[in-house]
C-alpha positions as CSV (number, residue, x, y, z in Angstrom):
1,M,48.4,-41.2,-22.8
2,S,49.8,-38.4,-20.8
3,T,48.7,-36.0,-23.5
4,D,45.1,-37.3,-23.1
5,K,45.3,-36.8,-19.4
6,T,46.7,-33.3,-19.7
7,A,44.0,-32.4,-22.2
8,G,41.3,-33.7,-19.9
9,S,42.7,-32.2,-16.7
10,L,42.6,-28.7,-15.2
11,A,45.5,-26.4,-15.9
12,P,47.2,-24.8,-12.9
13,G,45.1,-22.0,-11.5
14,E,42.1,-22.9,-13.7
15,K,40.0,-24.0,-10.7
16,D,40.5,-20.6,-9.1
17,Q,39.5,-18.9,-12.4
18,L,36.4,-21.1,-12.6
19,V,35.4,-20.2,-9.0
20,Y,36.0,-16.6,-9.7
21,Q,33.9,-16.8,-12.9
22,L,31.1,-18.5,-11.0
23,E,31.1,-15.9,-8.2
24,T,31.4,-13.0,-10.7
25,R,28.5,-14.2,-12.8
26,M,26.3,-15.0,-9.8
27,A,27.0,-11.7,-8.1
28,A,24.4,-9.7,-10.1
29,P,21.4,-12.1,-9.6
30,R,22.4,-12.6,-5.9
31,G,22.6,-8.8,-5.4
32,A,19.3,-8.3,-7.2
33,A,17.6,-10.9,-5.1
34,A,19.0,-9.4,-1.9
35,S,17.9,-5.9,-3.0
36,A,14.4,-7.2,-3.8
37,V,14.1,-8.7,-0.3
38,R,15.3,-5.5,1.3
39,E,12.7,-3.5,-0.8
40,A,9.9,-5.9,0.1
41,E,10.9,-5.7,3.8
42,A,11.0,-1.9,3.7
43,G,7.5,-2.0,2.0
44,L,6.2,-4.1,4.9
45,V,7.6,-1.7,7.5
46,N,6.0,1.2,5.7
47,A,2.6,-0.7,5.4
48,R,2.8,-1.5,9.1
49,E,3.5,2.1,10.0
50,R,0.5,3.3,7.9
51,L,-1.7,0.7,9.6
52,T,-0.6,1.9,13.0
53,E,-1.3,5.5,12.0
54,A,-4.8,4.4,10.7
55,E,-5.5,2.5,13.9
56,Q,-4.5,5.5,16.0
57,A,-6.6,7.9,13.9
58,A,-9.6,5.6,14.3
59,D,-9.1,5.5,18.1
60,R,-8.8,9.4,18.2
61,A,-11.9,9.9,16.0
62,R,-14.6,11.5,18.0
63,Y,-18.3,11.6,17.4
64,V,-19.2,14.7,15.5
65,S,-22.8,15.8,15.6
66,D,-24.5,16.0,12.2
67,R,-26.1,19.4,11.8
68,L,-28.0,18.6,8.6
69,P,-31.0,16.9,10.3
70,F,-31.4,20.0,12.5
71,M,-31.1,22.3,9.5
72,R,-33.7,20.3,7.6
73,Q,-36.1,20.5,10.6
74,S,-35.4,24.2,10.9
75,V,-36.4,24.8,7.3
76,D,-39.6,22.7,7.8
77,E,-40.4,24.8,10.8
78,E,-39.9,28.0,8.9
79,V,-42.3,26.8,6.2
80,E,-44.9,26.1,8.9
81,T,-44.2,29.5,10.4
82,L,-44.7,31.1,7.1
83,E,-48.0,29.3,6.6
84,R,-49.3,30.6,10.0
85,V,-48.2,34.3,9.5
86,S,-51.0,36.6,8.2
87,N,-49.4,40.1,8.2
88,E,-47.9,41.0,4.9
89,K,-44.7,42.5,6.5
90,K,-44.2,39.4,8.6
91,V,-44.9,37.1,5.6
92,R,-42.1,38.8,3.7
93,A,-39.7,38.7,6.6
94,S,-40.5,35.1,7.3
95,Y,-40.0,34.2,3.7
96,R,-36.6,36.0,3.6
97,F,-35.6,34.1,6.7
98,L,-36.8,30.8,5.2
99,L,-35.0,31.5,2.0
100,D,-31.7,32.2,3.9
101,R,-32.1,28.9,5.9
102,A,-33.0,27.0,2.7
103,V,-29.9,28.3,0.9
104,E,-27.7,27.3,3.9
105,L,-29.3,23.9,3.9
106,A,-28.9,23.4,0.2
107,S,-25.2,24.5,0.3
108,A,-24.6,22.2,3.3
109,E,-26.3,19.3,1.4
110,V,-23.9,19.8,-1.6
111,Q,-20.9,20.1,0.7
112,R,-21.9,16.9,2.6
113,F,-22.2,15.1,-0.8
114,H,-18.7,16.1,-1.7
115,D,-17.3,15.3,1.8
116,D,-18.9,11.9,1.8
117,I,-17.3,11.0,-1.6
118,A,-14.0,12.3,-0.4
119,D,-14.3,10.3,2.9
120,E,-15.2,7.2,1.0
121,R,-12.2,7.6,-1.3
122,R,-9.9,8.3,1.6
123,E,-11.3,5.3,3.5
124,R,-10.8,3.1,0.4
125,E,-7.2,4.2,0.0
126,E,-6.0,5.0,3.5
127,G,-8.6,3.6,5.9
128,L,-8.1,0.8,8.4
129,E,-9.2,-2.0,6.0
130,A,-7.1,-0.6,3.2
131,C,-4.0,-0.5,5.5
132,R,-4.7,-4.0,6.7
133,A,-4.9,-5.2,3.1
134,A,-1.7,-3.3,2.3
135,V,0.1,-5.1,5.1
136,K,-1.1,-8.4,3.9
137,R,0.1,-7.7,0.4
138,A,3.4,-6.5,1.8
139,E,3.8,-9.7,3.9
140,D,3.1,-11.7,0.8
141,N,5.6,-9.7,-1.2
142,V,8.3,-10.3,1.5
143,E,7.6,-14.0,1.5
144,A,7.7,-14.2,-2.3
145,A,11.0,-12.2,-2.4
146,R,12.5,-14.5,0.2
147,Q,11.4,-17.6,-1.8
148,M,12.9,-16.0,-5.0
149,Q,16.2,-15.3,-3.1
150,A,16.2,-18.9,-1.9
151,R,15.8,-20.1,-5.5
152,V,18.7,-17.8,-6.6
153,H,20.9,-19.3,-3.8
154,A,19.8,-22.8,-4.9
155,A,20.8,-22.0,-8.5
156,E,24.2,-20.8,-7.3
157,E,24.6,-23.9,-5.2
158,S,23.8,-26.0,-8.2
159,A,26.5,-24.2,-10.2
160,R,29.0,-24.8,-7.3
161,T,28.0,-28.5,-7.2
162,G,28.5,-28.7,-10.9
163,L,31.9,-27.0,-10.6
164,A,33.0,-29.3,-7.8
165,T,31.9,-32.3,-9.9
166,M,33.8,-31.1,-12.9
167,V,36.9,-30.4,-10.9
168,A,36.7,-33.8,-9.3
169,K,36.4,-35.5,-12.7
170,L,39.2,-33.5,-14.3
171,S,41.6,-33.8,-11.4
């Protein structure tokens, strides 16, 4: 019977080897989980910094007068002026002036269109609401990473409990 007991019991130093094996095999997932939490927390810090910058930029933004309505009105007035002028020399001068203003206005309209699209893209990607959404996503990521890390620790704890049970039964 002593051979049966010897065959079913732990050899000297085997418990230490089993603990070492458990710790060695769990080190990679435990380290990966900790790294994922650190990355998620760094992402949250970054998102919060960008939100703060966006809030400060929104606070600093000043009202800028829109010159296009004035330019449109000026072109309309030049057309009216041209209609009232009767002298050929004045008609030609008035038309050249009107043409210059109309070209300026047309160029400004094109530029405004491109600026509006760029502003919309920038607002969508970097604006206040985009930054708030990024912070929310980062907070969710941190929470998910911490939950994953807790599950990794629970898996390790299950392995330790199993090891303790096996050691108790074989001792």
